[in-house]
C-alpha positions as CSV (number, residue, x, y, z in Angstrom):
1,M,-40.5,-39.9,-32.4
2,S,-37.1,-41.0,-31.5
3,A,-35.9,-41.3,-27.8
4,T,-32.9,-39.8,-26.7
5,P,-30.4,-41.5,-24.6
6,L,-30.6,-41.0,-21.1
7,A,-27.1,-41.2,-20.8
8,S,-27.0,-37.7,-23.0
9,T,-29.0,-35.5,-20.8
10,P,-26.3,-35.4,-18.1
11,L,-23.5,-35.1,-20.3
12,R,-25.0,-31.9,-21.9
13,G,-25.6,-30.3,-18.3
14,L,-22.2,-31.1,-17.8
15,R,-20.9,-29.6,-20.8
16,R,-22.9,-26.1,-20.1
17,L,-21.1,-26.2,-16.8
18,A,-17.7,-26.6,-18.7
19,V,-18.6,-23.9,-21.1
20,V,-20.4,-21.0,-18.7
21,G,-17.2,-22.1,-16.1
22,A,-14.7,-21.6,-19.0
23,L,-16.7,-18.3,-20.0
24,T,-16.5,-16.8,-16.4
25,T,-12.5,-17.7,-15.8
26,A,-11.7,-15.9,-19.0
27,G,-13.7,-13.0,-17.6
28,V,-12.5,-12.4,-14.3
29,L,-9.3,-12.8,-15.8
30,A,-9.5,-10.1,-18.3
31,G,-11.0,-7.4,-15.9
32,A,-8.0,-8.7,-13.6
33,G,-5.5,-8.0,-16.8
34,A,-7.3,-4.5,-17.5
35,A,-6.7,-3.5,-13.7
36,F,-3.2,-4.5,-14.1
37,A,-2.6,-2.5,-17.3
38,H,-3.7,1.2,-15.1
39,V,-0.9,3.3,-13.3
40,T,-1.7,2.8,-9.6
41,V,-0.2,4.2,-6.4
42,H,1.3,2.3,-4.1
43,P,-0.1,2.2,-0.6
44,D,-3.2,3.0,-1.8
45,S,-4.4,4.9,1.5
46,Y,-2.7,7.0,4.1
47,P,-4.4,8.9,6.8
48,Q,-5.2,12.2,6.3
49,G,-1.6,14.7,7.3
50,A,0.6,11.7,7.9
51,S,4.2,12.6,7.4
52,D,7.7,10.9,6.6
53,G,6.2,8.0,4.4
54,T,6.5,6.8,0.2
55,L,4.8,6.3,-2.8
56,A,5.3,4.3,-5.2
57,F,3.7,4.7,-8.7
58,R,3.7,1.3,-10.6
59,V,3.8,1.7,-14.5
60,P,3.2,-1.2,-16.3
61,N,3.8,-1.8,-20.1
62,E,0.6,-3.0,-21.6
63,D,1.9,-2.4,-25.2
64,D,3.2,-5.1,-27.5
65,H,5.9,-3.6,-29.5
66,A,6.7,-0.3,-27.9
67,R,8.1,0.8,-24.7
68,T,7.7,3.5,-22.6
69,I,10.4,6.1,-22.4
70,K,8.8,8.7,-20.3
71,V,6.3,8.8,-17.2
72,D,5.2,12.7,-16.4
73,V,2.9,12.4,-12.8
74,V,1.1,15.5,-12.4
75,F,0.8,16.3,-8.4
76,P,-2.5,17.6,-7.2
77,A,-2.7,21.4,-7.0
78,D,-5.7,21.9,-5.0
79,H,-4.2,20.0,-1.9
80,P,-0.2,19.9,-2.3
81,I,2.5,18.0,-1.0
82,P,4.9,20.7,0.0
83,S,8.0,18.2,-0.9
84,V,9.4,15.1,-2.0
85,L,12.4,12.7,-2.6
86,V,13.0,10.9,-5.6
87,S,14.4,6.9,-5.5
88,P,16.7,6.9,-8.3
89,V,15.8,4.0,-10.6
90,A,18.3,2.6,-12.9
91,G,18.5,4.2,-16.5
92,W,16.4,6.8,-15.8
93,T,16.6,10.7,-14.5
94,A,13.8,12.1,-12.6
95,R,13.1,16.1,-13.0
96,V,10.7,17.1,-9.8
97,K,9.0,20.3,-10.9
98,N,7.7,22.6,-8.5
99,T,5.3,25.7,-8.0
100,H,4.4,28.7,-6.0
101,L,1.6,28.5,-3.7
102,K,-0.9,31.5,-3.5
103,T,-2.2,30.2,-0.3
104,P,1.1,29.5,2.4
105,I,1.1,26.5,4.2
106,K,1.4,27.2,7.7
107,T,3.6,24.7,10.0
108,D,5.4,25.1,13.1
109,D,8.6,26.3,11.3
110,G,7.0,29.1,9.1
111,D,5.3,29.3,6.2
112,I,5.7,27.0,3.3
113,T,5.0,28.9,0.0
114,S,5.8,26.4,-3.1
115,A,5.4,22.7,-3.5
116,V,5.6,19.8,-6.1
117,S,4.0,20.2,-9.2
118,E,5.1,17.3,-11.2
119,I,7.4,14.9,-12.0
120,V,8.7,13.5,-15.1
121,W,11.0,10.2,-15.6
122,T,12.8,9.8,-18.9
123,G,15.4,8.1,-20.3
124,G,14.5,4.5,-19.4
125,G,12.2,2.1,-20.9
126,I,10.1,-0.6,-19.9
127,A,9.4,-3.4,-22.3
128,P,6.2,-4.7,-23.2
129,G,4.9,-7.2,-20.2
130,D,7.3,-5.4,-17.4
131,Y,6.3,-2.8,-15.1
132,Q,8.7,0.0,-13.1
133,D,8.0,1.3,-9.8
134,F,8.9,5.2,-9.3
135,T,8.8,5.7,-5.6
136,V,9.3,8.9,-3.9
137,A,9.3,9.9,-0.1
138,F,6.9,12.6,1.1
139,G,7.6,15.2,4.3
140,Q,3.6,15.4,4.9
141,L,0.2,14.9,3.0
142,P,-2.5,17.2,2.8
143,S,-5.6,17.3,5.4
144,G,-9.2,18.3,4.2
145,T,-9.6,15.9,1.9
146,G,-10.7,12.2,1.0
147,Q,-8.3,11.6,-1.6
148,L,-5.6,12.4,-3.9
149,A,-5.5,12.2,-7.8
150,F,-2.5,11.9,-9.6
151,K,-2.7,12.4,-13.4
152,T,0.0,10.1,-15.5
153,L,1.1,10.6,-19.2
154,Q,2.4,7.5,-20.0
155,S,4.6,7.9,-23.4
156,Y,5.5,4.9,-25.4
157,S,8.5,4.9,-28.4
158,D,6.3,5.0,-31.3
159,G,4.9,8.6,-30.0
160,R,1.6,6.9,-28.7
161,I,0.3,9.0,-24.9
162,V,-1.6,7.2,-22.9
163,R,-3.5,9.4,-20.4
164,W,-4.1,8.3,-17.2
165,I,-5.7,11.6,-15.9
166,E,-9.8,10.2,-15.1
167,E,-11.3,10.8,-11.3
168,Q,-13.2,8.0,-10.1
169,Q,-16.6,9.7,-9.7
170,P,-18.8,8.2,-6.3
171,G,-21.6,5.6,-7.3
172,R,-20.0,5.3,-11.3
173,P,-17.9,2.7,-12.8
174,E,-14.0,3.0,-13.0
175,P,-13.4,5.0,-16.3
176,E,-11.5,3.6,-18.8
177,N,-8.2,5.7,-17.9
178,P,-8.5,6.3,-14.5
179,A,-5.7,8.6,-12.4
180,P,-3.5,6.4,-9.5
181,T,-5.5,7.6,-6.6
182,L,-4.3,8.0,-3.2
183,K,-7.4,7.2,-0.4
184,L,-7.1,9.9,2.6
185,T,-8.5,7.9,5.7
186,A,-9.5,10.2,8.7
187,A,-6.6,10.7,11.4
188,T,-6.7,9.4,14.8
189,T,-6.2,11.7,17.7
190,S,-5.4,8.8,20.3
191,D,-2.8,8.6,22.1
192,S,-1.6,5.2,20.8
193,D,-0.8,7.1,17.6
194,S,2.3,9.1,18.5
195,P,5.8,7.8,18.9
196,G,6.1,9.1,23.0
197,A,2.7,6.9,23.2
198,A,4.9,4.2,21.9
199,S,7.7,4.8,23.7
200,T,5.4,4.5,26.6
201,A,3.7,1.8,25.8
202,S,7.0,-0.3,25.3
203,A,8.0,0.9,29.0
204,K,5.0,-0.3,30.3
205,A,5.7,-3.7,28.6
206,S,9.1,-3.8,29.8
207,D,7.9,-3.7,33.0
208,S,5.4,-5.6,33.2
209,T,7.6,-8.4,31.8
210,A,10.5,-7.6,34.6
211,R,7.7,-7.8,36.8
212,A,6.0,-11.0,35.7
213,L,9.7,-12.9,35.6
214,A,9.7,-11.5,38.8
215,V,7.2,-12.8,40.7
216,G,7.8,-16.4,38.8
217,G,11.2,-16.4,39.7
218,L,9.7,-16.0,43.5
219,V,7.4,-18.9,42.9
220,V,10.1,-20.7,42.1
221,A,12.3,-20.0,45.1
222,V,8.9,-21.1,47.1
223,L,8.4,-24.4,45.9
224,A,12.3,-25.1,46.1
225,L,11.9,-24.2,49.9
226,I,9.0,-26.6,50.3
227,A,10.9,-29.4,48.2
228,G,13.7,-28.9,50.4
229,G,12.0,-29.0,53.7
230,L,10.3,-32.5,52.4
231,A,13.3,-33.7,51.6
232,L,14.7,-32.6,54.9
233,S,12.1,-34.4,56.8
234,R,12.2,-37.6,55.3
235,A,16.1,-38.0,55.8
236,R,14.7,-37.5,59.7
237,R,12.6,-40.1,59.9
238,A,15.1,-42.6,58.0
239,R,17.3,-41.6,60.6
240,Q,14.5,-43.0,63.7
């Protein structure tokens, strides 16, 4: 039996580690690429009932040859969003569709009887390997739910349509074509979250700063008096 050179064993181990490391890195990059290929919404969370915010629907083009020429975002019907304003995107035209609500949304200003059902962007193009953000400003988000799914249809110049419509189920892996999902966190009721409280806190902070400066100035003045007294005392001793 021929003996195996001692140096070959550590070299083989290093080669195995290198291969495993390369495969692991490739897997991580592939997973990141797959996640980036999804249509997503940014930010991915807001408090329930949040008002006067923005949502950006990020649409990447994962095709190697065709351009994305149409984006259709469907708004949730079970927890409606009453109104939006669409930010212009160069080359694209947005069309906002509304639907009549069977159950009006009650507000301090009266009942709201319609809500946004979908927004369709057409006329532009997203080249292969690029992405485009489509931003909307909302008046107020709904309460009573933990998330909002915005089912999206992405149309390509070759006629293909990718349907990002699958909703994430608790405890299950991410679906192949997940819908852009906005998480809604529990609304906070602390006083620190209200605009009035913020103004009060700012006023208190300013008052505290003013007091600190006043105290600091008083300390400096006292020290100056002490220094002056010592100097005067020394001068008198020198004359004697």
